[in-house]
Backbone bond lengths (Angstrom), bond angles and torsions (degrees), N, CA, C in turn:
res aa  C-N    CA-C-N  psi(-1)  N-CA   C-N-CA  omega(-1)  CA-C   N-CA-C  phi
1 M - - - 1.475 - - 1.520 104.85 -
2 K 1.307 110.22 130.82 1.490 118.53 -179.90 1.609 106.16 -78.76
3 L 1.300 115.55 138.43 1.426 122.83 178.84 1.509 105.47 -98.23
4 Y 1.415 119.15 134.38 1.434 123.88 177.30 1.522 108.85 -110.02
5 Q 1.351 109.91 144.79 1.479 116.48 170.17 1.558 105.20 -72.12
6 R 1.341 114.48 155.78 1.473 116.22 -173.99 1.573 110.20 -62.39
7 N 1.315 115.62 -32.60 1.508 117.89 -179.32 1.476 111.29 -70.83
8 Q 1.340 119.73 -10.77 1.470 122.21 178.34 1.604 109.94 -97.79
9 V 1.264 120.58 -8.15 1.373 126.12 -178.20 1.551 111.08 -80.08
10 V 1.261 118.85 -49.63 1.423 127.56 -178.73 1.532 113.26 -132.52
11 K 1.234 118.63 155.29 1.503 127.17 176.33 1.492 109.51 -116.97
12 S 1.316 116.40 147.75 1.471 121.51 -179.77 1.566 102.98 -73.86
13 G 1.235 113.16 156.97 1.475 121.34 178.93 1.507 111.79 143.91
14 S 1.272 117.11 177.63 1.417 120.26 175.09 1.474 113.69 -68.45
15 S 1.352 113.47 147.06 1.492 117.45 -177.48 1.440 112.36 -61.55
16 K 1.396 117.28 141.07 1.397 122.72 179.84 1.546 111.37 -106.45
17 S 1.414 115.31 6.27 1.517 113.77 -175.01 1.487 106.51 -135.91
18 Q 1.319 106.70 156.11 1.489 124.19 171.30 1.542 117.18 48.65
19 D 1.359 112.93 41.01 1.521 113.85 174.92 1.561 105.64 -63.60
20 Q 1.323 118.26 135.18 1.463 116.13 -179.14 1.519 105.19 -153.17
21 S 1.329 111.40 176.25 1.480 119.12 -179.86 1.555 105.41 -101.38
22 S 1.330 112.88 158.62 1.527 119.15 176.80 1.445 108.45 -76.80
23 N 1.352 118.89 -20.48 1.466 125.27 -169.13 1.493 114.58 55.51
24 K 1.351 113.32 32.22 1.500 123.02 -179.70 1.583 108.13 -124.85
25 G 1.241 116.02 19.88 1.508 114.94 176.39 1.468 110.80 96.86
26 R 1.349 116.65 176.31 1.437 123.62 -173.08 1.565 114.39 -71.76
27 E 1.363 118.54 -21.95 1.381 124.39 -171.80 1.552 110.93 -87.99
28 I 1.370 117.24 -10.72 1.464 119.94 177.95 1.489 108.79 -121.48
29 H 1.411 115.93 125.18 1.439 120.04 -176.36 1.610 106.93 -108.36
30 A 1.335 111.15 154.58 1.471 118.59 173.13 1.576 105.48 -96.18
31 A 1.301 115.60 98.32 1.449 122.55 -169.64 1.542 109.43 -97.57
32 H 1.345 119.39 134.00 1.431 120.70 172.26 1.471 112.03 -61.25
33 V 1.297 116.73 138.21 1.447 123.83 -175.05 1.589 106.98 -72.83
34 V 1.262 119.74 -43.24 1.465 126.62 178.85 1.470 110.36 -117.60
35 R 1.280 118.47 148.74 1.466 124.86 175.79 1.495 108.51 -101.98
36 L 1.223 115.70 83.52 1.563 123.32 178.58 1.513 104.04 -129.09
37 G 1.334 118.63 132.53 1.441 123.21 -176.75 1.506 110.50 -93.41
38 E 1.256 114.53 -109.19 1.500 123.64 -171.99 1.505 112.81 -70.14
39 I 1.297 112.16 143.32 1.464 122.58 173.58 1.480 100.83 -103.47
40 N 1.355 117.58 137.26 1.471 123.72 175.83 1.612 105.57 -60.49
41 H 1.307 114.33 117.24 1.417 121.31 -177.52 1.544 116.72 -65.24
42 E 1.307 112.61 -18.82 1.486 121.09 171.54 1.464 112.07 -59.72
43 M 1.373 115.75 -31.85 1.380 121.61 -178.31 1.623 114.55 -55.11
44 V 1.377 114.25 -33.50 1.455 118.22 179.71 1.479 111.02 -62.50
45 K 1.336 116.45 -34.98 1.459 120.72 178.87 1.471 113.95 -65.49
46 Q 1.392 112.45 -31.60 1.486 117.72 -179.02 1.539 111.40 -80.55
47 S 1.345 117.83 -46.31 1.374 121.78 -179.47 1.517 112.63 -153.81
48 E 1.293 115.57 105.16 1.466 118.13 -177.56 1.504 108.95 -64.34
49 Q 1.336 122.94 -37.93 1.378 126.73 177.10 1.516 110.25 -58.95
50 L 1.247 118.87 -51.06 1.543 121.24 -179.24 1.550 108.98 -66.97
51 Y 1.278 119.80 -36.05 1.466 120.26 -177.50 1.589 103.39 -68.50
52 N 1.335 121.26 -44.87 1.458 121.82 -178.92 1.535 111.67 -62.73
53 E 1.377 115.76 -34.15 1.455 118.70 -177.86 1.546 107.59 -70.76
54 L 1.310 117.26 -40.11 1.455 123.06 174.45 1.520 111.20 -56.81
55 V 1.339 113.52 -51.32 1.480 114.50 -177.60 1.544 111.79 -59.70
56 N 1.359 116.19 -40.09 1.441 120.09 -179.85 1.569 110.31 -69.84
57 F 1.304 114.70 -37.99 1.507 117.35 -177.97 1.586 108.17 -67.05
58 L 1.388 116.59 -44.68 1.402 117.83 -172.19 1.582 108.40 -76.48
59 G 1.349 117.86 -22.21 1.388 120.68 176.82 1.555 115.95 -84.62
60 H 1.346 115.10 -4.99 1.493 121.56 -175.33 1.505 107.75 -61.36
61 T 1.251 116.47 135.01 1.554 126.52 177.92 1.513 108.99 -124.07
62 Q 1.416 111.23 154.61 1.462 116.18 169.92 1.502 105.67 -131.88
63 N 1.287 118.27 149.04 1.483 120.47 -179.84 1.562 106.00 -76.86
64 V 1.329 111.16 133.57 1.510 120.77 176.22 1.472 109.08 -140.86
65 P 1.332 117.39 163.47 1.451 120.89 178.98 1.565 104.46 -63.73
66 K 1.410 110.28 147.40 1.488 119.67 179.97 1.549 114.79 -45.18
67 Y 1.362 112.98 -47.75 1.476 118.86 -176.14 1.516 113.23 -59.09
68 A 1.323 115.37 -28.20 1.539 119.19 -175.97 1.524 108.78 -78.78
69 N 1.275 121.17 -11.91 1.517 121.01 -175.79 1.543 111.12 -118.80
70 E 1.230 118.84 -28.94 1.501 118.67 -172.43 1.463 109.40 -71.13
71 W 1.309 114.40 156.57 1.477 119.09 -177.50 1.482 115.26 -58.43
72 H 1.338 118.71 -32.99 1.360 120.70 177.99 1.546 116.09 -95.84
73 G 1.251 115.72 15.91 1.565 122.74 178.31 1.456 103.87 -107.13
74 I 1.411 115.41 -162.41 1.465 121.48 179.27 1.526 110.42 -60.40
75 G 1.381 116.67 -33.12 1.487 118.06 179.44 1.517 109.07 -69.54
76 G 1.302 118.95 -21.14 1.414 116.19 -178.75 1.475 111.37 -129.17
77 D 1.350 119.56 -118.71 1.450 124.96 179.28 1.498 111.05 54.36
78 I 1.258 117.50 136.23 1.495 123.98 179.76 1.519 108.94 48.12
79 G 1.342 113.66 48.02 1.476 118.74 171.77 1.551 113.86 89.45
80 G 1.186 121.20 10.22 1.454 120.32 -178.95 1.524 117.27 85.63
81 D 1.255 117.15 70.66 1.514 124.24 -170.63 1.599 109.39 -51.48
82 I 1.294 115.03 -53.50 1.467 120.91 -174.01 1.492 111.50 -71.90
83 D 1.375 113.65 -44.14 1.497 117.41 179.88 1.533 111.06 -63.79
84 K 1.374 116.00 -42.24 1.465 115.77 177.57 1.481 111.65 -68.02
85 F 1.318 120.73 -36.85 1.457 123.76 174.87 1.507 109.81 -51.70
86 Q 1.312 117.12 -58.48 1.390 119.84 178.65 1.605 115.44 -53.31
87 S 1.287 113.20 -47.70 1.516 118.23 -177.99 1.525 109.86 -60.93
88 R 1.333 116.65 -47.61 1.474 118.46 -175.84 1.548 112.30 -70.65
89 N 1.263 121.45 -18.41 1.423 123.03 -178.13 1.558 111.58 -100.86
90 L 1.291 120.22 -5.80 1.442 123.15 -176.50 1.551 109.94 -61.81
91 K 1.266 119.21 -47.14 1.445 122.79 177.94 1.519 112.54 -56.30
92 E 1.317 115.40 -55.92 1.415 121.76 -178.96 1.553 113.08 -57.19
93 L 1.265 116.99 -42.91 1.511 119.39 177.81 1.517 111.37 -69.31
94 G 1.304 116.18 -26.05 1.492 118.85 171.61 1.507 116.32 -65.77
95 K 1.244 117.05 -13.04 1.552 121.15 175.71 1.417 113.61 -82.52
96 I 1.342 119.70 -16.12 1.496 122.23 -179.76 1.509 109.77 -73.77
97 N 1.335 113.04 130.86 1.535 118.67 178.43 1.522 104.56 -96.56
98 F 1.329 116.78 101.57 1.489 120.22 176.44 1.545 114.18 -79.36
99 R 1.331 116.00 0.13 1.489 118.35 175.20 1.497 113.44 -81.47
100 E 1.311 113.71 -16.86 1.466 123.99 -172.72 1.451 111.61 -110.60
101 S 1.343 120.55 -178.72 1.475 124.55 170.66 1.447 109.51 -75.33
102 L 1.317 115.03 161.72 1.472 123.79 177.10 1.484 111.61 -65.83
103 T 1.333 119.29 123.01 1.424 127.72 -178.39 1.533 106.89 -100.21
104 A 1.307 116.98 166.59 1.396 122.33 172.10 1.531 115.27 -59.16
105 E 1.342 111.86 -38.72 1.531 118.17 177.33 1.513 108.23 -64.52
106 D 1.328 118.31 -45.09 1.513 119.75 -178.25 1.512 107.06 -63.66
107 A 1.282 120.46 -41.76 1.452 124.72 -178.89 1.514 110.42 -62.88
108 S 1.299 115.80 -40.50 1.510 118.78 175.21 1.526 113.99 -65.92
109 I 1.298 115.79 -36.49 1.458 116.77 176.55 1.503 113.85 -69.96
110 I 1.307 114.86 -41.64 1.535 120.39 176.57 1.551 107.35 -61.78
111 K 1.363 118.27 -46.11 1.437 121.10 -176.62 1.551 109.75 -59.31
112 S 1.356 115.70 -47.39 1.404 122.06 178.61 1.514 116.42 -60.71
113 V 1.328 117.31 -40.14 1.441 123.18 177.82 1.618 108.73 -71.43
114 K 1.284 114.28 -37.07 1.462 118.97 175.99 1.513 111.33 -61.99
115 E 1.330 113.25 -46.65 1.548 116.54 179.36 1.493 113.95 -69.20
116 D 1.352 116.74 -29.29 1.447 122.12 177.21 1.535 107.22 -67.65
117 F 1.346 119.90 -43.20 1.408 122.14 -179.03 1.579 112.05 -65.68
118 I 1.369 116.04 -42.05 1.409 121.42 172.92 1.464 113.49 -58.38
119 A 1.298 118.87 -38.99 1.477 123.73 175.88 1.555 109.76 -63.54
120 V 1.321 117.48 -38.20 1.457 119.86 -177.81 1.595 103.38 -68.42
121 L 1.383 119.29 -43.00 1.431 116.09 -179.88 1.575 112.75 -67.21
122 D 1.339 114.60 -36.66 1.474 116.01 178.39 1.564 113.94 -64.10
123 N 1.317 114.87 -32.63 1.442 119.76 179.61 1.624 108.23 -65.65
124 R 1.333 116.79 -35.89 1.455 119.18 178.94 1.516 112.57 -79.72
125 I 1.338 114.76 -38.39 1.501 119.41 -179.44 1.552 106.14 -68.27
126 N 1.170 125.24 -40.57 1.476 126.36 -175.55 1.511 111.17 -94.58
127 G 1.340 119.81 1.40 1.464 122.33 -179.14 1.476 115.92 -74.34
128 G 1.368 116.89 -14.28 1.446 121.21 177.89 1.483 117.12 73.70
129 K 1.341 119.99 7.37 1.438 121.66 -178.92 1.513 115.31 -101.53
130 L 1.389 116.94 -3.30 1.463 120.30 -176.17 1.511 110.12 -101.19
131 S 1.300 114.51 156.57 1.469 121.13 173.80 1.549 108.28 -74.52
132 D 1.239 113.20 161.14 1.527 118.96 -178.76 1.517 108.03 -56.89
133 R 1.273 118.09 -39.03 1.516 120.94 -177.47 1.511 108.91 -67.93
134 K 1.249 117.97 -46.65 1.533 120.86 178.18 1.539 110.35 -62.15
135 K 1.295 116.26 -42.94 1.445 122.83 -179.74 1.528 108.80 -58.92
136 L 1.361 116.01 -46.52 1.406 119.05 -179.50 1.534 115.53 -64.89
137 E 1.359 115.77 -35.38 1.447 120.31 172.08 1.487 111.76 -60.68
138 L 1.352 119.15 -45.71 1.510 120.23 178.86 1.493 108.77 -68.73
139 I 1.275 124.44 -35.39 1.432 124.17 174.53 1.454 111.46 -57.81
140 N 1.370 117.69 -44.02 1.426 119.63 178.22 1.551 113.13 -64.55
141 V 1.324 117.97 -38.51 1.453 122.32 173.09 1.519 110.72 -59.16
142 K 1.301 116.22 -47.81 1.466 120.95 -179.14 1.507 112.25 -61.89
143 T 1.418 117.27 -40.38 1.371 119.25 179.57 1.578 111.47 -67.99
144 A 1.287 117.04 -38.68 1.527 118.29 174.95 1.539 112.10 -64.05
145 L 1.353 114.82 -42.15 1.462 118.74 175.87 1.510 112.43 -64.25
146 T 1.316 117.01 -39.09 1.488 118.51 179.55 1.568 110.75 -65.21
147 N 1.311 114.06 -37.03 1.476 116.39 -177.44 1.598 116.45 -81.83
148 I 1.343 115.62 -10.41 1.397 115.56 176.05 1.503 114.50 -77.81
149 T 1.310 119.24 139.86 1.498 120.99 -170.39 1.542 106.39 -90.28
150 I 1.248 114.84 155.34 1.466 125.17 173.51 1.505 110.46 -53.68
151 E 1.395 115.28 -46.05 1.450 119.06 179.99 1.516 115.22 -61.92
152 S 1.368 112.63 -38.31 1.542 111.65 179.11 1.479 113.18 -71.17
153 V 1.355 116.08 -34.38 1.504 118.62 171.12 1.494 112.54 -57.97
154 F 1.281 115.76 -46.10 1.497 119.79 179.80 1.516 111.41 -62.58
155 E 1.312 117.32 -39.04 1.497 121.67 177.72 1.478 111.76 -63.05
156 K 1.416 115.76 -42.37 1.449 119.88 175.38 1.545 111.17 -60.52
157 G 1.300 115.54 -44.92 1.509 118.33 178.34 1.509 110.55 -66.94
158 K 1.320 117.52 -32.95 1.557 118.93 176.51 1.578 109.75 -63.10
159 K 1.373 112.50 -44.58 1.486 115.80 -179.00 1.503 109.49 -65.30
160 G 1.363 117.83 -43.21 1.495 119.39 -178.66 1.556 108.27 -62.71
161 Y 1.268 116.64 -43.60 1.505 120.26 -179.27 1.514 111.09 -62.34
162 S 1.286 117.43 -37.72 1.535 117.12 -178.39 1.567 111.14 -76.82
163 G 1.318 117.41 -6.77 1.401 120.93 178.85 1.481 113.11 95.22
164 E 1.304 119.05 -3.55 1.534 126.77 179.19 1.539 103.27 -59.14
165 G 1.290 114.90 127.64 1.498 118.69 174.66 1.537 108.57 89.58
166 M 1.309 123.30 0.36 1.438 125.11 179.27 1.499 116.04 -75.85
167 N 1.375 118.76 -13.53 1.425 122.96 -178.94 1.504 112.22 -53.97
168 A 1.259 117.56 -34.70 1.474 119.68 -177.27 1.570 108.79 -68.56
169 Y 1.249 119.76 -16.43 1.466 120.58 179.83 1.572 114.90 -106.23
170 R 1.309 112.70 9.39 1.489 118.33 -179.84 1.500 109.21 -96.29
Protein backbone atom coordinates (compact mmCIF):
# COMPACT_ATOMS: atom_id res chain seq x y z
CA MET A 1 0.00 0.00 0.00
CA LYS A 2 1.40 3.38 -1.01
CA LEU A 3 1.69 5.94 1.77
CA TYR A 4 0.70 9.50 0.88
CA GLN A 5 1.86 12.72 2.45
CA ARG A 6 -1.08 14.71 3.81
CA ASN A 7 -0.62 17.35 1.12
CA GLN A 8 -1.07 14.60 -1.49
CA VAL A 9 -4.40 13.39 -0.08
CA VAL A 10 -6.51 16.53 -0.53
CA LYS A 11 -6.12 19.85 -2.32
CA SER A 12 -7.40 23.20 -1.15
CA GLY A 13 -10.31 24.68 -3.02
CA SER A 14 -14.07 24.72 -2.94
CA SER A 15 -15.82 21.54 -1.92
CA LYS A 16 -16.69 19.20 -4.73
CA SER A 17 -19.05 16.99 -2.74
CA GLN A 18 -22.44 16.95 -1.12
CA ASP A 19 -23.64 20.49 -1.73
CA GLN A 20 -27.06 20.60 -0.19
CA SER A 21 -29.76 22.81 1.23
CA SER A 22 -30.38 23.36 4.92
CA ASN A 23 -34.09 22.85 4.25
CA LYS A 24 -34.63 25.71 6.70
CA GLY A 25 -35.42 28.49 4.26
CA ARG A 26 -33.34 31.09 2.45
CA GLU A 27 -31.80 32.65 5.59
CA ILE A 28 -30.12 29.41 6.77
CA HIS A 29 -27.39 27.83 4.63
CA ALA A 30 -25.83 24.38 4.81
CA ALA A 31 -22.16 25.46 4.91
CA HIS A 32 -19.22 23.13 4.46
CA VAL A 33 -17.21 22.94 7.68
CA VAL A 34 -13.88 22.76 5.88
CA ARG A 35 -12.85 24.19 2.53
CA LEU A 36 -11.04 21.35 0.88
CA GLY A 37 -11.66 20.46 -2.70
CA GLU A 38 -10.43 17.41 -4.52
CA ILE A 39 -9.43 14.13 -2.96
CA ASN A 40 -6.61 12.29 -4.69
CA HIS A 41 -8.56 9.67 -6.67
CA GLU A 42 -5.68 7.22 -6.29
CA MET A 43 -6.82 6.95 -2.67
CA VAL A 44 -9.85 4.90 -3.68
CA LYS A 45 -7.51 2.25 -5.10
CA GLN A 46 -5.72 2.10 -1.75
CA SER A 47 -8.73 2.04 0.53
CA GLU A 48 -12.29 2.48 -0.59
CA GLN A 49 -13.40 2.86 3.04
CA LEU A 50 -10.91 5.66 3.74
CA TYR A 51 -11.79 7.37 0.45
CA ASN A 52 -15.52 7.25 1.32
CA GLU A 53 -14.82 8.59 4.82
CA LEU A 54 -12.89 11.51 3.32
CA VAL A 55 -15.70 12.25 0.85
CA ASN A 56 -18.23 12.28 3.69
CA PHE A 57 -15.98 14.31 6.00
CA LEU A 58 -15.21 16.95 3.37
CA GLY A 59 -18.85 17.10 2.35
CA HIS A 60 -20.03 17.61 5.94
CA THR A 61 -22.12 20.75 6.37
CA GLN A 62 -23.61 22.62 9.28
CA ASN A 63 -26.52 25.03 9.24
CA VAL A 64 -25.39 28.64 9.62
CA PRO A 65 -26.95 32.06 9.06
CA LYS A 66 -26.87 33.05 5.38
CA TYR A 67 -24.40 35.91 5.94
CA ALA A 68 -21.85 33.49 7.45
CA ASN A 69 -21.68 31.43 4.25
CA GLU A 70 -22.49 33.62 1.27
CA TRP A 71 -19.68 35.13 -0.77
CA HIS A 72 -20.50 38.66 0.38
CA GLY A 73 -20.90 37.74 4.08
CA ILE A 74 -18.32 36.66 6.65
CA GLY A 75 -17.76 33.51 4.59
CA GLY A 76 -16.94 35.62 1.60
CA ASP A 77 -16.59 39.36 1.01
CA ILE A 78 -13.29 40.76 -0.16
CA GLY A 79 -12.41 37.47 -1.81
CA GLY A 80 -13.76 34.98 0.67
CA ASP A 81 -12.21 35.62 4.08
CA ILE A 82 -12.95 32.26 5.66
CA ASP A 83 -12.32 30.26 2.49
CA LYS A 84 -8.99 31.97 1.91
CA PHE A 85 -8.07 31.53 5.58
CA GLN A 86 -8.56 27.78 5.30
CA SER A 87 -6.69 27.50 2.02
CA ARG A 88 -3.68 29.51 3.14
CA ASN A 89 -3.33 27.54 6.38
CA LEU A 90 -3.73 24.03 4.96
CA LYS A 91 -0.03 23.60 4.20
CA GLU A 92 1.08 24.85 7.64
CA LEU A 93 -1.41 22.64 9.46
CA GLY A 94 -0.14 19.69 7.43
CA LYS A 95 3.22 20.08 9.15
CA ILE A 96 1.79 19.13 12.55
CA ASN A 97 2.48 15.54 13.61
CA PHE A 98 -0.60 14.44 15.52
CA ARG A 99 0.92 11.00 16.18
CA GLU A 100 3.38 12.50 18.65
CA SER A 101 3.23 14.92 21.57
CA LEU A 102 2.78 18.65 21.09
CA THR A 103 6.09 20.28 20.16
CA ALA A 104 7.11 23.92 20.32
CA GLU A 105 6.92 24.05 16.50
CA ASP A 106 3.39 22.58 16.51
CA ALA A 107 2.33 25.08 19.20
CA SER A 108 3.76 27.92 17.13
CA ILE A 109 1.82 26.80 14.04
CA ILE A 110 -1.44 26.47 15.99
CA LYS A 111 -0.88 29.87 17.64
CA SER A 112 -0.24 31.50 14.27
CA VAL A 113 -3.34 29.93 12.69
CA LYS A 114 -5.44 30.92 15.69
CA GLU A 115 -4.17 34.53 15.49
CA ASP A 116 -4.84 34.57 11.74
CA PHE A 117 -8.43 33.49 12.29
CA ILE A 118 -8.93 36.07 15.03
CA ALA A 119 -7.63 38.71 12.60
CA VAL A 120 -10.19 37.55 10.01
CA LEU A 121 -12.93 37.95 12.60
CA ASP A 122 -11.59 41.35 13.72
CA ASN A 123 -11.66 42.59 10.12
CA ARG A 124 -15.35 41.70 9.86
CA ILE A 125 -16.22 42.97 13.36
CA ASN A 126 -14.49 46.31 12.81
CA GLY A 127 -15.43 46.63 9.15
CA GLY A 128 -18.65 48.47 9.92
CA LYS A 129 -20.76 46.47 7.43
CA LEU A 130 -22.48 44.12 9.88
CA SER A 131 -25.63 44.61 11.91
CA ASP A 132 -25.22 44.76 15.67
CA ARG A 133 -26.65 41.22 15.97
CA LYS A 134 -24.20 39.78 13.46
CA LYS A 135 -21.33 41.70 15.03
CA LEU A 136 -22.25 40.27 18.46
CA GLU A 137 -22.31 36.74 17.04
CA LEU A 138 -18.79 37.21 15.66
CA ILE A 139 -17.60 38.73 18.93
CA ASN A 140 -18.88 35.60 20.70
CA VAL A 141 -16.97 33.38 18.24
CA LYS A 142 -13.85 35.48 18.72
CA THR A 143 -14.16 35.24 22.51
CA ALA A 144 -14.53 31.46 22.38
CA LEU A 145 -11.56 31.17 20.03
CA THR A 146 -9.46 33.50 22.18
CA ASN A 147 -10.18 31.38 25.25
CA ILE A 148 -9.34 28.01 23.69
CA THR A 149 -5.86 26.77 24.53
CA ILE A 150 -3.21 25.61 22.07
CA GLU A 151 -3.10 22.29 23.95
CA SER A 152 -6.82 21.66 23.59
CA VAL A 153 -6.69 22.47 19.87
CA PHE A 154 -3.83 19.99 19.49
CA GLU A 155 -5.76 17.32 21.42
CA LYS A 156 -8.79 17.80 19.17
CA GLY A 157 -6.52 17.43 16.13
CA LYS A 158 -4.94 14.32 17.65
CA LYS A 159 -8.38 12.75 18.16
CA GLY A 160 -9.37 13.61 14.60
CA TYR A 161 -6.12 12.22 13.21
CA SER A 162 -6.57 8.96 15.13
CA GLY A 163 -10.03 8.52 13.62
CA GLU A 164 -11.85 9.11 16.89
CA GLY A 165 -15.21 10.59 16.05
CA MET A 166 -15.13 9.45 12.41
CA ASN A 167 -18.11 7.10 12.84
CA ALA A 168 -20.40 9.96 11.85
CA TYR A 169 -18.69 10.04 8.43
CA ARG A 170 -18.80 6.31 7.70
